[in-house]
N, C-alpha and C positions, 0 to 999 in steps of 0.2 A: 482559861486553860492554856491558851497559846503562850501567855506570859510565863507560866510554870515550865513549859517545854523549853522556851528560850533560856530561862534562868538555869535550868539543869544543864543544858548544852554548854552555856557559858561557864558555869561553875566547874564542870568536869574538864573542859578545855583548859581553864586556868590551873586547876589542880595538876593536870598532866604536864603542862608546861613548867610549872614550879618544881614538880618532882624531877623532871628531866634536867632542868637547869642545875639543880643541886648536884646531880651526877656529873654533868658536863663540866661544871665549874669546880668539881672535885671537893665538895664539902667534906671536911674531915670526918664528920659523923657517918656520912654515906659511904665514903671510901673505907673507913675502918670496919663498918658493919658488913659491907659486901665483900671486901677482901677476906674477912673472917669466914665467909661462906665459900671461899675459893674463887671468886671472880677477880680477874685481872683489871688493872686500871683501864686498859684499852676497852675491854668488854663492858665495864661500867659506863664509860663514856659513850659507847655505841648504844647501849641500853637507854641512856639519857637522851641521846639524839633522837632515837625512835619515839620516846615519850614526848619530846618537844614537837617533833613532826606530827605526831598523832593529834596533839592539842591544837596545833595550827590548822591542820586539815579538817578538824571537827567543825570549825566555824562556818565556812562557806557551804551552802547546800550541795553544790556540785561535787565536793570532795568529802562530804560528811560521812559516807559509808566507809571509805578508806580510813579516815581519821578515827571513827568510832571503833573499827576493828583493831587498829593499832593501840588505841587507848585501853580498850577492854583487855587485850593481851598484856599490855604493860602493867596495868593495875593487878591483873590476876597473877602475873609473875611476881610482882612486888609482894602481894599477900602471901604467896607460896613461900617466898624467901623469908618473910617475917615469921611464918609458922615454923620453917626449918630452923630459924634462929632461936626458937623457943618461946616467942612472945605470942601466946594464943589470943589474948584479949585484943592486942593491937592488930593481930592478923585478921581477926573477925571484923574489926572496925575498918580495916583496909579493904575488905570485900565490898563494902558499901559503894565506893566509886566504881568498882569493877561491875557490879550488878547494874548500876545506873547507866554505865557506858554500854553494857550489853542490851539494856532496854532501848538505848538510842539506835543501836544496830537493828534491833527488831522493828522499831518504828520506821526507820529509814528503809528497811526492806519492804515494808508494807506500802510505803509511799511509792517506791520504785516499781513495785508490781502493779499498782493502780494506774500508772501512766500507760496510756495507749501508745502503740508504736508510731501512729501517725499524728500524734498530738503536737500542736505548735507550741504549747506552753512548756517552759522548762521547769516550772514550779507547780506542784500540786498542793493545795491547801489541805493539810491533814485533818482539819476539822470539817471539811466539806469534800470528802473524798470522791463523791460521785458527780461533782460539778463538771468535770471534763466529759464524762459519759453523757450527761444530759445535753451538753452543748453540741456533741457530735451526733446525737441521736435524732436531731431535728432536721432530717433530710426531707425535702418536699418533693 
């Protein structure tokens, strides 16, 4: 199960970075589509930079929450723009990474809440969430 979680995080991070780079590098298809919806080149590049940043921040556990929120918002905005552009099927397909990124946010929130304030450990194993509790409850 842990491999699946790592794979999803890596895949979503790479998708976000790729989508962002297409905007930052001003891919003709991206620019044409997004300008057709009223976005300026500067706004497209900022949007792309946010997507790249989100993908990069998604990898380390310490910045995963920030990255996951940025990636979720980026994919949701992309899907919305695709729907506005009139491509319903591709818009629906584009919601898949947004939902997966939102699931990463949800999972990361759960891990963050399970950490105790006095915990020495920076990382909590999501598959063994009560391990910190057990180790701290053995006071003699």
